[in-house]
Backbone as a chain_set.jsonl record, in Angstrom:
{"seq": "MTSSYANLAEFLATYFHQDWTSDADSSMEIAQIYLSEWPRQEVSLAMQEIALLLTESEDEVVRIIDGMGCYFVPASEGYDSAAAWLRSVEALMRQTLAD", "coords": {"N": [[-10.543, 2.4, -8.954], [-9.412, 2.205, -6.609], [-12.032, 1.707, -4.679], [-12.395, -0.729, -5.087], [-11.052, -1.016, -2.961], [-12.132, 0.04, -0.677], [-11.999, -0.396, 2.333], [-9.665, -1.226, 2.373], [-7.725, 1.2, 1.468], [-8.519, 3.042, 3.256], [-7.744, 1.81, 6.147], [-4.942, 2.081, 5.037], [-4.232, 4.747, 4.132], [-4.787, 6.184, 6.895], [-3.762, 5.167, 9.011], [-0.935, 4.94, 7.888], [0.333, 7.13, 7.514], [1.767, 10.077, 6.48], [3.658, 10.309, 8.287], [4.208, 8.322, 10.098], [5.577, 6.765, 11.673], [6.568, 8.351, 14.23], [4.38, 7.043, 15.585], [4.07, 4.75, 16.267], [6.699, 1.844, 16.137], [7.131, 0.232, 14.348], [5.574, -1.335, 11.531], [4.154, -3.328, 11.991], [3.115, -2.695, 14.484], [1.627, -1.104, 13.881], [-0.79, -2.022, 12.53], [-1.043, -3.051, 15.254], [-2.102, -1.417, 15.923], [-4.67, -0.327, 14.787], [-5.98, -3.037, 14.93], [-7.207, -2.224, 17.563], [-8.28, -0.25, 17.47], [-10.907, -0.352, 15.215], [-13.725, -1.253, 14.177], [-14.78, -5.223, 14.082], [-16.008, -5.856, 12.03], [-14.826, -3.81, 9.396], [-12.46, -4.545, 9.679], [-12.521, -7.334, 8.796], [-13.25, -6.922, 5.881], [-11.036, -5.579, 5.4], [-9.146, -7.592, 5.425], [-10.864, -9.012, 3.125], [-10.141, -7.266, 1.228], [-6.912, -7.027, 0.84], [-6.47, -9.365, 0.521], [-7.623, -10.198, -2.016], [-6.693, -7.614, -3.774], [-3.896, -9.194, -3.756], [-4.266, -10.704, -5.807], [-3.508, -9.604, -7.639], [-0.425, -8.245, -10.184], [2.811, -7.768, -8.511], [4.076, -4.729, -9.328], [1.24, -3.881, -9.492], [0.248, -4.186, -7.193], [2.14, -2.14, -5.331], [1.442, 0.251, -7.0], [-0.732, 0.656, -6.618], [-1.438, 0.762, -3.657], [0.98, 2.802, -2.753], [-1.18, 4.636, -4.21], [-2.972, 4.789, -2.313], [-2.532, 6.256, -0.348], [-0.106, 5.504, 1.133], [2.705, 5.177, 3.062], [4.177, 3.866, 3.679], [7.485, 2.117, 3.17], [7.837, -1.306, 2.389], [10.542, -2.499, 2.2], [11.822, -1.56, 3.677], [11.786, -2.808, 6.15], [12.777, -5.165, 5.844], [10.786, -6.883, 4.486], [10.527, -8.369, 0.457], [8.74, -7.53, -0.939], [5.59, -5.553, -1.652], [4.033, -7.23, -2.094], [4.747, -9.757, -0.256], [4.891, -7.932, 2.478], [2.005, -7.024, 2.759], [0.766, -9.563, 2.97], [1.856, -10.243, 5.267], [0.877, -8.43, 7.166], [-2.648, -9.454, 6.726], [-2.28, -11.63, 7.774], [-1.314, -11.661, 10.261], [-3.918, -9.89, 11.044], [-5.731, -12.119, 10.578], [-5.342, -13.551, 12.171], [-5.854, -11.962, 14.939], [-8.476, -11.584, 14.56], [-9.853, -14.16, 14.788], [-8.86, -14.565, 17.375]], "CA": [[-10.066, 1.054, -8.944], [-9.06, 2.14, -4.984], [-13.848, 1.823, -4.449], [-12.611, -1.906, -4.669], [-10.45, -1.555, -2.019], [-11.877, 1.292, 0.581], [-11.714, -0.505, 3.958], [-7.714, -1.204, 2.817], [-7.375, 2.495, 1.318], [-8.699, 3.73, 4.435], [-6.871, 1.672, 6.736], [-3.533, 2.268, 5.014], [-4.12, 6.571, 4.15], [-4.955, 7.01, 8.042], [-2.193, 4.428, 9.255], [0.302, 4.993, 7.205], [0.568, 8.568, 7.026], [3.684, 9.94, 6.143], [4.868, 10.138, 9.752], [3.471, 7.134, 11.242], [7.063, 6.606, 12.938], [6.457, 9.08, 15.31], [2.813, 6.099, 15.908], [5.216, 3.834, 16.2], [8.166, 1.486, 15.709], [7.016, -0.955, 12.73], [4.764, -1.313, 10.576], [3.406, -4.975, 12.316], [2.763, -2.244, 15.785], [0.621, -0.16, 13.939], [-1.801, -2.834, 12.518], [-2.232, -3.675, 16.033], [-3.171, 0.027, 16.493], [-5.937, -0.305, 14.253], [-7.15, -3.623, 14.738], [-7.599, -2.36, 18.533], [-9.314, 0.627, 17.51], [-11.855, -0.737, 14.637], [-14.613, -2.715, 14.107], [-14.211, -6.759, 13.459], [-16.496, -6.416, 10.626], [-14.529, -3.62, 8.638], [-10.999, -5.608, 9.502], [-12.635, -8.263, 8.311], [-13.824, -5.939, 4.992], [-9.613, -4.523, 4.741], [-8.997, -7.994, 5.139], [-10.899, -9.444, 2.155], [-9.548, -6.861, 0.279], [-6.075, -7.386, 0.727], [-6.494, -11.506, -0.838], [-8.407, -9.732, -3.624], [-5.012, -7.412, -3.831], [-2.844, -10.111, -3.677], [-4.075, -11.431, -7.043], [-2.656, -8.426, -8.742], [1.055, -8.027, -10.213], [3.729, -6.479, -7.517], [3.768, -3.395, -9.987], [0.07, -3.469, -9.554], [0.243, -3.7, -5.831], [2.592, -1.119, -5.519], [0.785, 1.308, -7.602], [-2.425, 0.707, -5.985], [-0.896, 0.907, -2.228], [0.707, 3.684, -3.471], [-1.908, 6.018, -4.902], [-4.031, 5.334, -1.459], [-1.584, 7.262, 0.203], [0.555, 4.889, 2.506], [3.927, 5.992, 3.564], [5.123, 2.75, 4.329], [7.962, 0.805, 2.271], [8.226, -2.827, 3.001], [11.767, -3.469, 2.221], [12.281, -0.86, 4.906], [11.677, -3.808, 7.154], [13.328, -6.446, 5.027], [10.429, -7.906, 2.89], [11.094, -8.66, -0.516], [7.664, -6.871, -1.578], [4.366, -5.051, -1.133], [3.067, -8.95, -1.433], [4.364, -9.925, 0.978], [4.152, -7.047, 3.684], [0.435, -7.278, 2.503], [0.405, -11.268, 3.609], [1.934, -10.182, 6.926], [-0.553, -7.735, 7.803], [-3.437, -10.32, 6.53], [-2.278, -12.865, 8.72], [-1.817, -10.982, 11.499], [-5.798, -9.497, 11.182], [-6.983, -13.189, 10.72], [-5.127, -14.462, 13.777], [-6.748, -11.404, 15.537], [-10.106, -11.877, 14.604], [-9.825, -15.634, 15.161], [-8.787, -14.419, 18.984]], "C": [[-10.223, 0.845, -6.87], [-10.722, 1.987, -4.338], [-13.779, 0.334, -4.306], [-11.816, -2.194, -3.24], [-10.871, -0.662, -0.7], [-11.86, 0.597, 1.75], [-9.833, -0.462, 3.524], [-7.104, 0.352, 3.17], [-7.902, 3.478, 3.164], [-7.911, 3.977, 5.699], [-4.96, 1.629, 6.611], [-3.242, 3.904, 4.759], [-4.307, 6.675, 5.869], [-3.847, 5.991, 9.191], [-0.93, 4.955, 9.504], [0.297, 6.164, 6.868], [1.488, 8.884, 7.13], [4.347, 10.484, 7.529], [4.414, 8.926, 10.526], [4.094, 5.906, 11.71], [6.762, 7.019, 13.562], [4.912, 8.373, 15.936], [3.115, 5.205, 16.671], [6.193, 2.98, 15.734], [8.481, 0.604, 14.634], [5.711, -1.069, 12.827], [3.431, -2.843, 11.146], [2.677, -3.784, 14.005], [1.319, -1.342, 15.558], [-0.533, -0.255, 13.476], [-2.354, -3.223, 13.466], [-2.72, -2.519, 16.873], [-4.253, -0.009, 15.977], [-6.848, -1.971, 14.131], [-7.546, -3.507, 16.404], [-8.824, -0.927, 18.528], [-10.602, 0.395, 16.288], [-12.565, -1.944, 14.647], [-14.052, -3.869, 13.661], [-14.744, -6.894, 12.039], [-15.947, -5.027, 9.562], [-13.125, -4.685, 8.709], [-11.153, -6.656, 8.743], [-12.615, -8.225, 6.53], [-12.147, -5.629, 4.514], [-9.286, -6.393, 4.132], [-9.222, -8.851, 3.52], [-10.291, -9.076, 0.599], [-7.871, -6.985, -0.121], [-5.978, -8.964, 0.06], [-6.981, -10.555, -2.04], [-6.993, -8.464, -3.627], [-4.333, -8.126, -4.62], [-3.132, -10.75, -4.888], [-3.661, -10.596, -7.887], [-1.327, -8.915, -8.974], [1.846, -7.339, -8.822], [3.966, -5.162, -8.016], [2.126, -2.698, -9.876], [-0.388, -3.336, -8.068], [0.694, -3.263, -5.199], [1.941, 0.155, -5.467], [-0.505, 1.464, -6.251], [-2.048, 1.701, -4.477], [-0.535, 2.806, -1.948], [-0.56, 4.757, -3.329], [-2.886, 5.78, -3.89], [-3.882, 6.428, -0.341], [-0.45, 6.477, 1.049], [1.605, 4.683, 2.113], [4.496, 4.943, 4.189], [5.977, 2.172, 3.224], [8.269, -0.088, 3.095], [9.519, -3.395, 3.002], [12.568, -2.296, 3.445], [12.798, -1.826, 6.125], [11.945, -5.093, 7.152], [11.801, -7.115, 4.143], [10.654, -7.318, 1.904], [9.961, -7.746, -1.522], [6.885, -6.642, -1.076], [4.07, -6.594, -0.941], [3.075, -8.773, -0.071], [4.637, -9.589, 2.492], [2.645, -7.085, 3.635], [-0.128, -8.549, 3.352], [0.234, -10.89, 4.87], [0.699, -9.803, 8.069], [-1.752, -8.846, 7.812], [-3.166, -11.086, 7.05], [-2.203, -12.456, 10.175], [-3.03, -10.082, 11.866], [-6.208, -11.139, 10.796], [-6.359, -13.835, 11.601], [-6.387, -13.502, 15.18], [-8.0, -11.887, 15.521], [-10.462, -12.996, 14.676], [-9.682, -15.848, 16.742], [-10.797, -14.343, 19.57]], "O": [[-10.743, -0.005, -6.147], [-10.637, 2.227, -3.134], [-14.668, -0.207, -3.65], [-11.885, -3.225, -2.57], [-10.093, -0.61, 0.252], [-11.539, 1.464, 2.562], [-8.965, 0.136, 4.161], [-6.493, 0.784, 4.148], [-7.387, 4.393, 3.805], [-7.52, 5.004, 6.254], [-4.082, 1.358, 7.43], [-2.161, 4.366, 5.122], [-3.677, 7.689, 6.173], [-3.286, 6.523, 10.148], [-0.211, 5.261, 10.455], [0.246, 6.32, 5.648], [2.315, 8.254, 7.79], [5.458, 11.002, 7.634], [4.385, 8.928, 11.756], [3.71, 4.773, 11.997], [6.238, 6.15, 14.259], [4.273, 9.08, 16.716], [2.49, 4.877, 17.68], [6.69, 3.413, 14.694], [9.56, 0.284, 14.136], [4.93, -0.965, 13.773], [2.304, -3.129, 10.743], [1.689, -4.27, 14.557], [0.415, -1.004, 16.323], [-1.386, 0.625, 13.594], [-3.503, -3.664, 13.454], [-3.366, -2.474, 17.919], [-5.138, 0.33, 16.763], [-7.91, -2.163, 13.539], [-8.163, -4.484, 16.829], [-9.793, -0.696, 19.251], [-11.494, 1.206, 16.539], [-12.286, -3.106, 14.941], [-13.034, -3.844, 12.97], [-14.314, -7.614, 11.137], [-16.728, -5.013, 8.61], [-12.879, -5.496, 7.816], [-10.231, -7.058, 8.033], [-12.138, -9.151, 5.875], [-11.954, -5.446, 3.312], [-9.193, -6.668, 2.935], [-8.282, -9.247, 2.831], [-10.063, -9.701, -0.437], [-7.565, -7.035, -1.312], [-5.304, -9.345, -0.897], [-6.24, -10.438, -3.016], [-6.037, -9.137, -3.242], [-4.113, -7.937, -5.816], [-2.221, -11.506, -5.227], [-3.438, -10.995, -9.03], [-0.888, -9.821, -8.266], [1.321, -6.401, -8.221], [4.086, -4.31, -7.135], [1.805, -1.526, -10.07], [-1.252, -2.527, -7.731], [0.257, -3.461, -4.065], [1.812, 0.931, -4.521], [-0.847, 2.243, -5.361], [-2.285, 2.892, -4.273], [-1.186, 3.687, -1.385], [-0.738, 5.533, -2.39], [-3.921, 6.393, -4.148], [-4.675, 7.138, 0.275], [0.147, 7.269, 1.778], [1.81, 4.121, 1.036], [5.245, 5.071, 5.157], [5.35, 1.701, 2.276], [8.795, 0.042, 4.2], [9.79, -4.456, 3.565], [13.717, -2.375, 3.879], [13.806, -1.705, 6.821], [11.622, -5.964, 7.96], [11.977, -7.831, 3.157], [10.941, -6.121, 1.888], [10.267, -7.349, -2.646], [6.79, -7.146, 0.043], [3.899, -7.114, 0.162], [2.376, -8.256, 0.8], [4.654, -10.372, 3.441], [2.099, -7.197, 4.732], [-1.088, -8.587, 4.121], [-0.78, -10.972, 5.563], [0.066, -10.288, 9.007], [-1.961, -9.271, 8.949], [-4.119, -11.859, 6.949], [-2.927, -12.874, 11.078], [-3.076, -9.575, 12.987], [-7.437, -11.214, 10.759], [-6.886, -14.906, 11.902], [-7.243, -13.969, 15.931], [-8.512, -12.549, 16.423], [-11.69, -13.068, 14.636], [-10.121, -16.818, 17.36], [-11.089, -14.232, 20.76]]}, "num_chains": 1, "name": "protein.A"}
């Protein structure tokens, strides 16, 4: 199933590694670093994959992102679900691509 989310998996595994908090203070700062370093086309694909992932149940979203090697826990920043966090990431991506 991860192949359906190849760009998203690369983003989450690369930027939300086990020590991601040594690179930034928040998940949105990490997302901004990603957005400054990756080609717009790949960001667009990752954003589309987030939209696809958000069609899944919350349990499935958590299972999939955990399986991608993502070490971020949405509740640690006050998100009530992994889906809510991903919607915030998607909104930041959308805003950045619109600029």
